[in-house]
Structures are given as C-alpha cells and as structure tokens.
C-alpha positions in Angstrom: -53.3 -14.7 16.7 -56.4 -16.7 17.9 -58.5 -13.5 17.9 -57.4 -12.6 14.4 -58.2 -16.1 13.2 -61.7 -15.8 14.6 -62.2 -12.6 12.7 -60.9 -14.3 9.5 -63.2 -17.3 10.0 -66.2 -15.1 10.5 -65.3 -13.0 7.5 -65.1 -16.1 5.3 -68.6 -17.1 6.5 -69.9 -13.5 5.9 -68.6 -13.6 2.3 -70.2 -17.0 1.7 -73.5 -15.9 3.2 -73.5 -12.8 1.0 -73.4 -15.0 -2.1 -76.2 -17.4 -1.0 -79.8 -16.4 -1.4 -81.7 -15.8 1.9 -84.2 -18.6 1.0 -81.4 -21.1 0.9 -79.9 -19.8 4.1 -83.2 -20.3 5.9 -83.5 -24.0 5.0 -83.3 -26.2 8.0 -80.5 -28.3 6.4 -78.3 -25.3 5.6 -74.9 -25.4 7.2 -71.9 -23.2 6.9 -68.7 -24.8 5.5 -65.9 -25.9 7.6 -63.0 -23.5 7.9 -59.7 -25.0 9.1 -57.5 -22.3 10.5 -53.8 -22.8 9.7 -50.9 -20.4 10.6 -47.7 -20.7 8.6 -44.9 -19.2 10.8 -41.4 -18.5 9.7 -40.1 -16.4 12.5 -36.8 -16.9 14.2 -38.2 -17.1 17.8 -40.3 -20.0 19.0 -44.1 -19.5 18.6 -45.6 -18.5 22.0 -49.2 -17.6 21.2 -51.9 -20.0 22.5 -53.1 -22.5 19.9 -56.7 -22.5 21.4 -59.0 -19.6 21.2 -60.6 -20.0 24.6 -57.2 -19.6 26.3 -57.1 -15.9 25.5 -60.4 -15.3 27.3 -60.3 -14.4 31.0 -61.5 -17.1 33.3 -62.4 -19.4 30.5 -62.2 -22.4 32.8 -65.4 -21.2 34.5 -67.5 -21.6 31.3 -66.7 -25.2 30.3 -68.2 -26.1 26.9 -70.3 -22.9 26.8 -67.5 -20.8 25.4 -66.5 -20.5 21.7 -63.4 -22.4 21.0 -61.2 -23.7 18.2 -57.6 -24.9 17.8 -55.6 -23.8 14.9 -52.8 -25.7 13.1 -49.4 -24.2 13.4 -46.8 -24.9 10.8 -43.5 -23.6 12.1 -41.3 -23.9 9.0 -38.0 -23.2 10.9 -38.6 -26.1 13.3 -39.5 -28.7 10.7 
C-alpha cells in the first residue's frame, strides 16, 4: 500500500503540473500542493501493511533523512 500511495501522490502532482503553465512552474516561489494520503480500510483482518513508506525499502535505516518518506493515515472502520 505505501508504494501505491506514492504513485497516487505523484499522479496527483503530475495532473496539477499539466494544468499549470510552464512559466508559473518555473517561478522560484512555486510549490506543489500538499497531498495527505488516507486509506479507508474495511477488511475483516487487522491491517498489517507498514504505515511509513521508508519501511518498505531495503536497508532504509542506512540512509537516515536522505530517503523519501511519508506516513499515511489509516482509518480502520471495523476497529472504530
């Protein structure tokens, strides 16, 4: 799931960049919008996937802050 969320986040940004003129994208103050990843889970079993992206990367501990990372919000409706 963390990998799929990364792809979704990048796709949202690609869509946004496709709608913004290049001149605006090149401005020094241009920033991409925040994307907050949220997973709504309604399965019977407990959620076991890692909530942090970096934890699915081999030897992530070796790279410290130099590795892409994000944490997603999990809403487990059967446990609420």
